[in-house]
N, C-alpha and C positions, 0 to 999 in steps of 0.2 A: 878718351873713353866716353861711352854713352849708354843710356838705358833704352834707346830706341829699338823697337822690334821685340822687346821683352815685357812681360807682364809682372815679373817678380821684383822689379826695381834694381836688379843687380847690374852694375856697370861692366861693360865688356868692350873689347876692341878687336879689330882684325889683326891677324899676325902676318899677313902678306899685304902687298900694296893694293890688291883688288879682291875684296871679300866676295863680291858678286860672282867672280870667276872661280876662286879657289875654295870658298866656303871654310876657311880656316880662321878660328877665333880663340880667344882666351878671356877669362875673367880678370878684371883689374884688381890687384891686391889692395887690401884695406889701407895699407901704409901709403899708397899713392892717392887714396880717395880723400882722406881727412887730414887737414893741417891742424897744428896745435899752436896756440898763442898768435903772435903777430896781430894784425888788425882784421883778419878774416877767418878766425878759428872755426874749424869744422868744414870749411869750404874745400873743395878738391883742388889739387894742383892742376894747372893748365899747361900742357906741353904741346909744342914748344912755346916758350915765352921770351920776350925781349927785355933785357936788362942792360942799361947803358949802351944800347945800340947793338949788343951781341945776342945771339939766339942760343937758348939753353933747352936741351931735350930731357933733362933730368934735374933733380935737386942739386943745389950748388952751395958752396961756401963763399962765393965771390961777393965782395963788398962788405964782408964781416971779418972781424979780427978775433972772434972767439971760436972759430972753427965749426959753428953750428950750421947744419944743412937747412936750407930754406927753398921755397919756390914761390912763384907768382900765382895768384888765383885768378888772373886774367891773362889774356894773350900778350899784353904789353904792360909790363910793370912801369916803364918810363912814363906812360900816360895815366895809368890808373892808380899806381901806388898801393895795390892790394897784394898782401903776402901773408904767409904763415910758415912756421917751422915744420919740417918733415919729421915725423916720428922716426926714432932711430932704434927700434927694438931689434931690427934684423930678423933673420929667419931661423927657426929651430929645425935642425935636420930631423930630429925625432918627430916633430909634429907634421912636417912635410911628408916624411916617409910613412907615418901612420895613416895620413890622408890617402896617399897613393895605394897603400896596402888595402884600405877600405874599398877602393875602386877594384882592386884585383880580386877581392872577395865577392864582388858583385853589387856593392852599394853605389847608388847614384848620389848626386848632390842633394843636400837637404835644405829646406827653406828655413830651418831653425838656425838663427845666428849664433847660438851657443854650441852647436854641434861640431864635432871634428870634421864632418862631411859637408859643412857649409862651403859654398863655392869660393868665398872670399877668405883668404888666409888672415888669421889674427893670432899674433903671438900671445900665449898664455903662460905666465910664469908658473902658476900652480895648476897644472893640467889635470882635469878629471874627465873621463869619458861620459858624455851626456846620456840621459835616458833615451833621447831620440836616436842616438847611435846604437845603443843596446837593443832597442826595439827593432831597428832596421835590420840588424844582423840576425836577430831571432826570427824575424819574418822569413828570412831566407833559409836558415838552417835549424830553426827550432830552439827552444830553451834547453837548459841543462837538465838532464834527468838524474844526475848524480848529486843527491843532496849532501851526502857525506856527514861526518861528525862535527865538522867545523862550524864556525858562525855563519849565519845567513848573510849573504852579500848585501851591502847597502845599495839603495837605488842611486843612479847617477843624477846629477843636477838637471832640473827641468826648467826650461825657459818660461818665465811667468807671462801671462796674458795681461795686457794693460787694463782691460775691462773685466778681468776674471773676478769671480764672486768673492774670493777670499784674499785678494791682493791688498796687503797693508805695507806701506813703504817703510823701509829702514831709515831713510833720511831724505829730507827735501832741503834744497838750498838755492840761493840765487848767486851765481858767479858770472862775472863779466857781462851782466845784463841779461843772462839767460837763467831760467829756472830748471833745475835738475832734480829728477826723481830717482832714487836709488832703491833697488830691490835685489838682494842676493848679489850675484856678480854682474848685474846689468844696470843700465840707467836709461832714462828717457830725458829729452830736453825740449824746451820751447822758449822762444823769445817773447811770446805773448801769453800771459796767464789765461787768456780766454780761448786760446787755440789748442787743438789736440797735440800733445807732445809727439815727437818723432822718436823712433827706437823700436825695439830695444837695441842698445849697443853694449858691447862688453866693456866693463870698466878697464880691463887690461889694455884696451886700445889706446887709452889716453894716460892712464896712471898705472904703469906696469908693476910697481912695487907694492901696491895695496893688496890686502887680503880679500877674499871673496865676499865677505860681508862687512858692510859699513854701518856703524851705529849712529854717527852724526857727522855733519859737514857744515862749515861756514866759511865765508870769505872775509878776510881782514882787509877792508877797502883801503886802509892807510898805506899798506904795502902791496896790495893786489896779490896776496897770497891766499891759497886755499888750504884749509886745515881739515883733515880727515881723522875721525876717531874710530877705533875698532878694538874691542876688549880693553885692556889696560894700557894701550899705547895710542900715540897720535903721530900723524905724518904731516909735514908742511911742504907744499908744492908751489913753485912759481910756474904757471902754465902746466906743462907736463914733466917738469924737471923737479925731482925730489931734492930738497935742501940738504946740504951736507950735515951729517950727524943724526939724521932721523931714520927710523922712528925713535921716539923717546917715551918714557913712562909718563902716565898721567900725573904722577906725583911731582914731576919736574915743572908742571904748570902751577903747582901750589895746591892741588887737590889732595885730600888726606889719603893715606895708604889703603884704607878700607873701601875706597871707591874704585871698583874694578871695571866699571862700564859707564859710559855717558849715554843718556837717552836722546838729548837734543842740545843744539847750540846755535846761537845766532848773534851777529853784531848789530847793535841798535843804533841807528843814526841819531837818535835823540840825544845821546850822551857819548857816542863813540865807544861804548864799552861792550864787551862780549859777555853774554849770559850763557852759562853752562848748567844744564839740568841733569840730575841723576836721582831717580826715585822720587821722594817727596821734597827734595831740597834743590836749591840752586846757588851758584856762585857767580860773582861778577869779576871779570878779568880786565885789567887795564893794559891795552895793547901798546901804549906808549912806554909805560914803566916796566912792562913785561912781568907783571906779578898780579896776584889776586888783591882785590880791594879788601881792607879790613872790615870786620863785622859780618863776614859771611862764613858758613852758609846760612841761608834763611829758608824758612818753609815756603814752598810755592803758594800754598793756600793763604798765607799772610800777606803776600805782596802782589800776587797776580790773581785778582778776583775772578773766579770761575774757571781758571785754567786747571786741568786735571793733573794729578801726579802721573809718573811713569809715561811721559809723552813719547810719541814716535818721532816727531820732528817739529822744528820751529824755524821760521824765517821772517824777515821783513822784506817786503817788495819795495825797492828803491823808488822814492818819489811819490808813493801812494799814501803815506801817512798812516799805514796800517801794518800790523804784524799778524802772523798766522801761526796757530798751534794745531798740530795734527795728532789725532788719537783714534786708532782703529779706522773706521770708515768715515768719520766725520772730522771737521775742523772748526776752530773758533777764530773769528776775525776780531782783532783788538784795535780800537782806535788809539793811536799812540799818544795823542794829546790828553785825552780824558781818562785813559786806561780802562775804558769800558768795553765789554764784549758787545759788539753791534750786530753780530750774525753768528749763527751756528748752521753750518751747511754740510752737504754731502760731497766728499772728495771726488767721487767718480763723475758726477754730473757737473760740478762747478769747475773742476780743474782738469779733468781728463777728456771731457766731451763724450762720455759714455752714455 
């Protein structure tokens, strides 16, 4: 697959041996574009690829005893040793049929990655028709004139703009060396905090069981697991695989029953403990003993000088010696050693390149 010849960045391929002659093509599905886990997460599969001297034209379980599908992210695994797992969401007959029905109604492909009419298929467990799809069909056929006595329909989800004026992230986390920014059902990612993140991508592409809105995320580096919070539950993932028995209630972590939502969480390399923030309080979780440390909760104002209550996100950037706390449009940079705030900055200009 390639993006050559296109200005929208979508990957495509010829569906005959000679595109120049036949002009037949199709878009490559998302599940063939992005790998999960392995040592090349997010990189596309390369087909065909060589493994142990054999050529493979699709994902395979060869060489594995757990039955998981994988692919090489270079043309020769034997030489480069680059690989990742192939997402296994499969295809939803409903979503594929709805997409084709949209074409039958006159809709073309949308540039909105969250739209049903996006050219690249993405499995979505909790499907909702996006506002982009609604506007597209109304441009062709007009809006409904029958108001009726029932409730007013709610607007479909809108794909947020990275540099939009009102964009405030639901969660920010560093996982496997990359920084992830979450908003509604989307995320952006970057391997360099000074470079503009790529995206948006649907959360459902990588973590199919998560709800549409994430409250907090952190990575437990001791086990290389990602922990997601939403409402009064949390999910634990290894790469894109949900651990058995999840989601679980927040109370199973040791949080009191009256805590129904977490604002932020991060694992601090200074003591290998995880800090969980909710309202004006925070708790400290011991990842080794799998329980809360005694003496908590404590007030944020008493322990984190200058850090506001009701945070939006928190993270530590590995190896930097600094932790970051996000609130609305600004962030605070904390020096881990002295526990002093050394900078208050603008999220858009400093993190997003806006």
